[in-house]
PDB file of N, CA, C and O in Angstrom:
ATOM      1  N   MET A   1     -27.587  -3.170 -31.929  1.00  0.00           N
ATOM      2  CA  MET A   1     -27.074  -3.732 -30.388  1.00  0.00           C
ATOM      3  C   MET A   1     -27.680  -3.412 -28.764  1.00  0.00           C
ATOM      4  O   MET A   1     -28.454  -2.518 -28.421  1.00  0.00           O
ATOM      5  N   PRO A   2     -27.150  -4.281 -28.077  1.00  0.00           N
ATOM      6  CA  PRO A   2     -28.139  -4.248 -26.952  1.00  0.00           C
ATOM      7  C   PRO A   2     -27.509  -2.849 -26.044  1.00  0.00           C
ATOM      8  O   PRO A   2     -26.335  -2.504 -26.186  1.00  0.00           O
ATOM      9  N   THR A   3     -28.401  -2.166 -25.170  1.00  0.00           N
ATOM     10  CA  THR A   3     -27.903  -1.238 -24.750  1.00  0.00           C
ATOM     11  C   THR A   3     -27.930  -1.326 -22.837  1.00  0.00           C
ATOM     12  O   THR A   3     -28.977  -1.635 -22.267  1.00  0.00           O
ATOM     13  N   VAL A   4     -27.074  -1.115 -22.312  1.00  0.00           N
ATOM     14  CA  VAL A   4     -27.133  -1.498 -21.123  1.00  0.00           C
ATOM     15  C   VAL A   4     -27.409  -0.495 -20.030  1.00  0.00           C
ATOM     16  O   VAL A   4     -26.706   0.511 -19.942  1.00  0.00           O
ATOM     17  N   THR A   5     -28.369  -0.717 -19.219  1.00  0.00           N
ATOM     18  CA  THR A   5     -29.189   0.266 -18.438  1.00  0.00           C
ATOM     19  C   THR A   5     -28.538   0.774 -17.294  1.00  0.00           C
ATOM     20  O   THR A   5     -28.432   1.942 -16.920  1.00  0.00           O
ATOM     21  N   THR A   6     -27.977  -0.622 -16.621  1.00  0.00           N
ATOM     22  CA  THR A   6     -27.352  -0.388 -15.127  1.00  0.00           C
ATOM     23  C   THR A   6     -25.918  -0.937 -15.239  1.00  0.00           C
ATOM     24  O   THR A   6     -25.691  -1.833 -16.051  1.00  0.00           O
ATOM     25  N   TYR A   7     -25.334  -0.641 -14.775  1.00  0.00           N
ATOM     26  CA  TYR A   7     -24.014  -1.224 -14.530  1.00  0.00           C
ATOM     27  C   TYR A   7     -23.522  -2.355 -13.411  1.00  0.00           C
ATOM     28  O   TYR A   7     -23.709  -2.390 -12.195  1.00  0.00           O
ATOM     29  N   PRO A   8     -22.935  -3.119 -14.158  1.00  0.00           N
ATOM     30  CA  PRO A   8     -22.995  -4.521 -13.401  1.00  0.00           C
ATOM     31  C   PRO A   8     -21.607  -4.334 -12.533  1.00  0.00           C
ATOM     32  O   PRO A   8     -20.504  -4.102 -13.026  1.00  0.00           O
ATOM     33  N   ILE A   9     -21.947  -4.508 -10.930  1.00  0.00           N
ATOM     34  CA  ILE A   9     -21.238  -4.945 -10.097  1.00  0.00           C
ATOM     35  C   ILE A   9     -20.987  -5.796  -9.581  1.00  0.00           C
ATOM     36  O   ILE A   9     -21.975  -6.030  -8.885  1.00  0.00           O
ATOM     37  N   ASP A  10     -20.120  -6.674  -9.367  1.00  0.00           N
ATOM     38  CA  ASP A  10     -20.054  -7.832  -8.287  1.00  0.00           C
ATOM     39  C   ASP A  10     -19.460  -7.614  -7.045  1.00  0.00           C
ATOM     40  O   ASP A  10     -18.395  -7.004  -6.952  1.00  0.00           O
ATOM     41  N   TYR A  11     -20.225  -8.185  -5.816  1.00  0.00           N
ATOM     42  CA  TYR A  11     -19.815  -7.873  -4.787  1.00  0.00           C
ATOM     43  C   TYR A  11     -19.002  -9.202  -4.122  1.00  0.00           C
ATOM     44  O   TYR A  11     -19.147  -9.389  -2.914  1.00  0.00           O
ATOM     45  N   GLY A  12     -18.334  -9.923  -4.730  1.00  0.00           N
ATOM     46  CA  GLY A  12     -17.934 -11.428  -4.086  1.00  0.00           C
ATOM     47  C   GLY A  12     -16.668 -11.000  -3.257  1.00  0.00           C
ATOM     48  O   GLY A  12     -15.966 -10.008  -3.453  1.00  0.00           O
ATOM     49  N   ILE A  13     -16.533 -11.942  -2.312  1.00  0.00           N
ATOM     50  CA  ILE A  13     -15.879 -12.230  -1.271  1.00  0.00           C
ATOM     51  C   ILE A  13     -14.306 -11.746  -1.799  1.00  0.00           C
ATOM     52  O   ILE A  13     -13.665 -10.852  -1.246  1.00  0.00           O
ATOM     53  N   GLN A  14     -13.946 -12.345  -2.700  1.00  0.00           N
ATOM     54  CA  GLN A  14     -12.794 -12.624  -3.319  1.00  0.00           C
ATOM     55  C   GLN A  14     -12.077 -11.336  -3.857  1.00  0.00           C
ATOM     56  O   GLN A  14     -10.867 -11.160  -4.000  1.00  0.00           O
ATOM     57  N   TYR A  15     -13.076 -10.511  -4.112  1.00  0.00           N
ATOM     58  CA  TYR A  15     -12.395  -9.033  -4.451  1.00  0.00           C
ATOM     59  C   TYR A  15     -11.421  -8.246  -3.286  1.00  0.00           C
ATOM     60  O   TYR A  15     -10.339  -7.660  -3.328  1.00  0.00           O
ATOM     61  N   TYR A  16     -12.273  -8.519  -2.381  1.00  0.00           N
ATOM     62  CA  TYR A  16     -12.415  -7.910  -1.025  1.00  0.00           C
ATOM     63  C   TYR A  16     -11.153  -8.429  -0.810  1.00  0.00           C
ATOM     64  O   TYR A  16     -10.294  -7.558  -0.669  1.00  0.00           O
ATOM     65  N   THR A  17     -10.748  -9.631  -0.736  1.00  0.00           N
ATOM     66  CA  THR A  17      -9.929 -10.193  -0.299  1.00  0.00           C
ATOM     67  C   THR A  17      -8.717  -9.632  -1.068  1.00  0.00           C
ATOM     68  O   THR A  17      -7.807  -9.059  -0.469  1.00  0.00           O
ATOM     69  N   VAL A  18      -8.718  -9.790  -2.286  1.00  0.00           N
ATOM     70  CA  VAL A  18      -7.655  -9.520  -2.730  1.00  0.00           C
ATOM     71  C   VAL A  18      -7.479  -8.058  -2.746  1.00  0.00           C
ATOM     72  O   VAL A  18      -6.438  -7.758  -2.162  1.00  0.00           O
ATOM     73  N   ALA A  19      -8.069  -7.121  -3.168  1.00  0.00           N
ATOM     74  CA  ALA A  19      -7.737  -5.808  -2.619  1.00  0.00           C
ATOM     75  C   ALA A  19      -7.468  -5.532  -0.708  1.00  0.00           C
ATOM     76  O   ALA A  19      -6.764  -4.595  -0.334  1.00  0.00           O
ATOM     77  N   ALA A  20      -7.858  -6.088  -0.122  1.00  0.00           N
ATOM     78  CA  ALA A  20      -6.944  -6.148   1.696  1.00  0.00           C
ATOM     79  C   ALA A  20      -5.867  -6.635   1.147  1.00  0.00           C
ATOM     80  O   ALA A  20      -5.051  -5.725   1.003  1.00  0.00           O
ATOM     81  N   ILE A  21      -5.408  -7.809   0.707  1.00  0.00           N
ATOM     82  CA  ILE A  21      -4.022  -8.182   0.409  1.00  0.00           C
ATOM     83  C   ILE A  21      -3.637  -7.278  -0.021  1.00  0.00           C
ATOM     84  O   ILE A  21      -3.090  -6.595   0.845  1.00  0.00           O
ATOM     85  N   PHE A  22      -3.607  -6.699  -1.305  1.00  0.00           N
ATOM     86  CA  PHE A  22      -2.890  -5.885  -1.708  1.00  0.00           C
ATOM     87  C   PHE A  22      -2.720  -4.554  -0.669  1.00  0.00           C
ATOM     88  O   PHE A  22      -1.665  -4.433  -0.048  1.00  0.00           O
ATOM     89  N   ALA A  23      -3.580  -3.774  -0.545  1.00  0.00           N
ATOM     90  CA  ALA A  23      -3.404  -2.849   0.166  1.00  0.00           C
ATOM     91  C   ALA A  23      -2.417  -2.843   1.768  1.00  0.00           C
ATOM     92  O   ALA A  23      -1.871  -1.847   2.242  1.00  0.00           O
ATOM     93  N   LEU A  24      -2.408  -4.503   2.472  1.00  0.00           N
ATOM     94  CA  LEU A  24      -1.980  -4.663   3.034  1.00  0.00           C
ATOM     95  C   LEU A  24      -0.012  -5.091   2.924  1.00  0.00           C
ATOM     96  O   LEU A  24       0.992  -5.138   3.635  1.00  0.00           O
ATOM     97  N   VAL A  25      -0.325  -5.246   1.953  1.00  0.00           N
ATOM     98  CA  VAL A  25       1.379  -5.825   1.332  1.00  0.00           C
ATOM     99  C   VAL A  25       2.331  -4.211   0.687  1.00  0.00           C
ATOM    100  O   VAL A  25       3.512  -4.026   0.983  1.00  0.00           O
ATOM    101  N   THR A  26       1.650  -3.377  -0.052  1.00  0.00           N
ATOM    102  CA  THR A  26       1.895  -2.348  -0.313  1.00  0.00           C
ATOM    103  C   THR A  26       2.317  -1.633   0.781  1.00  0.00           C
ATOM    104  O   THR A  26       3.403  -1.064   0.675  1.00  0.00           O
ATOM    105  N   THR A  27       1.599  -1.518   1.984  1.00  0.00           N
ATOM    106  CA  THR A  27       1.573  -0.331   2.845  1.00  0.00           C
ATOM    107  C   THR A  27       2.487  -0.833   3.828  1.00  0.00           C
ATOM    108  O   THR A  27       2.900  -0.142   4.759  1.00  0.00           O
ATOM    109  N   PHE A  28       2.986  -2.696   3.523  1.00  0.00           N
ATOM    110  CA  PHE A  28       3.941  -2.980   4.624  1.00  0.00           C
ATOM    111  C   PHE A  28       5.446  -2.609   3.759  1.00  0.00           C
ATOM    112  O   PHE A  28       6.387  -2.156   4.410  1.00  0.00           O
ATOM    113  N   PHE A  29       5.568  -2.815   2.419  1.00  0.00           N
ATOM    114  CA  PHE A  29       6.613  -2.396   1.788  1.00  0.00           C
ATOM    115  C   PHE A  29       7.164  -0.682   2.077  1.00  0.00           C
ATOM    116  O   PHE A  29       8.278  -0.271   2.401  1.00  0.00           O
ATOM    117  N   ALA A  30       5.758   0.134   1.781  1.00  0.00           N
ATOM    118  CA  ALA A  30       5.949   1.710   1.784  1.00  0.00           C
ATOM    119  C   ALA A  30       6.666   2.059   3.063  1.00  0.00           C
ATOM    120  O   ALA A  30       7.551   2.914   3.052  1.00  0.00           O
ATOM    121  N   GLY A  31       6.314   1.425   4.171  1.00  0.00           N
ATOM    122  CA  GLY A  31       6.860   1.676   5.356  1.00  0.00           C
ATOM    123  C   GLY A  31       8.026   1.038   5.803  1.00  0.00           C
ATOM    124  O   GLY A  31       8.597   1.392   6.834  1.00  0.00           O
ATOM    125  N   TRP A  32       8.489  -0.059   4.952  1.00  0.00           N
ATOM    126  CA  TRP A  32       9.647  -1.092   5.538  1.00  0.00           C
ATOM    127  C   TRP A  32      10.818  -0.464   4.889  1.00  0.00           C
ATOM    128  O   TRP A  32      11.861  -0.621   5.524  1.00  0.00           O
ATOM    129  N   PHE A  33      10.946   0.387   3.491  1.00  0.00           N
ATOM    130  CA  PHE A  33      11.931   0.656   2.987  1.00  0.00           C
ATOM    131  C   PHE A  33      12.537   1.923   3.105  1.00  0.00           C
ATOM    132  O   PHE A  33      13.683   2.168   2.726  1.00  0.00           O
ATOM    133  N   PRO A  34      11.603   2.897   3.741  1.00  0.00           N
ATOM    134  CA  PRO A  34      12.150   4.006   4.257  1.00  0.00           C
ATOM    135  C   PRO A  34      12.925   3.751   5.741  1.00  0.00           C
ATOM    136  O   PRO A  34      13.858   4.392   6.226  1.00  0.00           O
ATOM    137  N   ALA A  35      12.065   2.364   6.387  1.00  0.00           N
ATOM    138  CA  ALA A  35      12.863   2.214   7.602  1.00  0.00           C
ATOM    139  C   ALA A  35      14.009   1.787   7.333  1.00  0.00           C
ATOM    140  O   ALA A  35      14.835   2.591   7.764  1.00  0.00           O
ATOM    141  N   ILE A  36      14.557   0.787   6.758  1.00  0.00           N
ATOM    142  CA  ILE A  36      15.744   0.475   6.598  1.00  0.00           C
ATOM    143  C   ILE A  36      16.625   1.082   6.354  1.00  0.00           C
ATOM    144  O   ILE A  36      17.767   0.783   6.703  1.00  0.00           O
ATOM    145  N   LYS A  37      16.274   2.220   5.606  1.00  0.00           N
ATOM    146  CA  LYS A  37      17.421   3.132   4.768  1.00  0.00           C
ATOM    147  C   LYS A  37      17.605   4.149   6.042  1.00  0.00           C
ATOM    148  O   LYS A  37      18.787   4.400   6.278  1.00  0.00           O
ATOM    149  N   ALA A  38      16.872   4.633   6.704  1.00  0.00           N
ATOM    150  CA  ALA A  38      16.745   5.314   8.256  1.00  0.00           C
ATOM    151  C   ALA A  38      17.453   4.906   9.158  1.00  0.00           C
ATOM    152  O   ALA A  38      18.226   5.714   9.673  1.00  0.00           O
ATOM    153  N   SER A  39      17.414   3.293   9.720  1.00  0.00           N
ATOM    154  CA  SER A  39      17.991   2.607  10.652  1.00  0.00           C
ATOM    155  C   SER A  39      19.632   2.455  10.381  1.00  0.00           C
ATOM    156  O   SER A  39      20.432   1.826  11.073  1.00  0.00           O
ATOM    157  N   LYS A  40      19.988   3.505   8.713  1.00  0.00           N
ATOM    158  CA  LYS A  40      21.576   3.049   9.085  1.00  0.00           C
ATOM    159  C   LYS A  40      22.080   4.522   8.907  1.00  0.00           C
ATOM    160  O   LYS A  40      23.201   4.645   8.414  1.00  0.00           O
ATOM    161  N   VAL A  41      21.428   5.590   9.227  1.00  0.00           N
ATOM    162  CA  VAL A  41      21.814   6.662   9.840  1.00  0.00           C
ATOM    163  C   VAL A  41      22.091   6.695  10.970  1.00  0.00           C
ATOM    164  O   VAL A  41      21.918   5.735  11.720  1.00  0.00           O
ATOM    165  N   ASP A  42      22.448   7.509  11.232  1.00  0.00           N
ATOM    166  CA  ASP A  42      23.606   7.569  12.756  1.00  0.00           C
ATOM    167  C   ASP A  42      22.412   8.866  13.161  1.00  0.00           C
ATOM    168  O   ASP A  42      22.209   9.742  12.321  1.00  0.00           O
ATOM    169  N   PRO A  43      21.826   8.886  14.216  1.00  0.00           N
ATOM    170  CA  PRO A  43      20.877   9.710  14.780  1.00  0.00           C
ATOM    171  C   PRO A  43      21.548  11.093  15.209  1.00  0.00           C
ATOM    172  O   PRO A  43      20.818  12.073  15.060  1.00  0.00           O
ATOM    173  N   VAL A  44      22.642  11.290  15.644  1.00  0.00           N
ATOM    174  CA  VAL A  44      23.442  12.096  16.326  1.00  0.00           C
ATOM    175  C   VAL A  44      23.866  13.022  14.722  1.00  0.00           C
ATOM    176  O   VAL A  44      23.549  14.211  14.703  1.00  0.00           O
ATOM    177  N   ILE A  45      24.520  12.462  13.533  1.00  0.00           N
ATOM    178  CA  ILE A  45      24.084  13.258  12.449  1.00  0.00           C
ATOM    179  C   ILE A  45      23.026  14.113  12.422  1.00  0.00           C
ATOM    180  O   ILE A  45      23.139  15.332  12.549  1.00  0.00           O
ATOM    181  N   ILE A  46      21.788  13.404  12.227  1.00  0.00           N
ATOM    182  CA  ILE A  46      20.524  14.167  12.019  1.00  0.00           C
ATOM    183  C   ILE A  46      20.609  15.239  13.114  1.00  0.00           C
ATOM    184  O   ILE A  46      20.964  16.405  12.940  1.00  0.00           O
ATOM    185  N   ILE A  47      20.355  14.858  13.889  1.00  0.00           N
ATOM    186  CA  ILE A  47      20.540  15.873  14.889  1.00  0.00           C
ATOM    187  C   ILE A  47      21.418  17.642  15.177  1.00  0.00           C
ATOM    188  O   ILE A  47      21.145  18.664  15.807  1.00  0.00           O
ATOM    189  N   ARG A  48      22.519  17.172  14.307  1.00  0.00           N
ATOM    190  CA  ARG A  48      23.802  18.236  14.136  1.00  0.00           C
ATOM    191  C   ARG A  48      23.661  18.875  12.755  1.00  0.00           C
ATOM    192  O   ARG A  48      24.192  19.946  12.462  1.00  0.00           O
ATOM    193  N   GLY A  49      22.809  18.045  11.816  1.00  0.00           N
ATOM    194  CA  GLY A  49      22.488  18.450  10.793  1.00  0.00           C
ATOM    195  C   GLY A  49      23.391  18.938   9.504  1.00  0.00           C
ATOM    196  O   GLY A  49      23.429  19.883   8.717  1.00  0.00           O
ATOM    197  N   LYS A  50      24.062  17.767   9.763  1.00  0.00           N
ATOM    198  CA  LYS A  50      25.428  17.820   8.934  1.00  0.00           C
ATOM    199  C   LYS A  50      24.731  16.588   7.906  1.00  0.00           C
ATOM    200  O   LYS A  50      25.371  16.144   6.953  1.00  0.00           O
TER     201      LYS A  50
END
């Protein structure tokens, strides 16, 4: 049975591109959904604490 002495790592640009796109998309939606929900609330109600 062959043994692995090193951990094979691929530094291909395609992996960095996919990771960057995934990070941007998830960050966009993580900010978009709460902003949409907050835009439907009247600020005066929030300030008065009701």
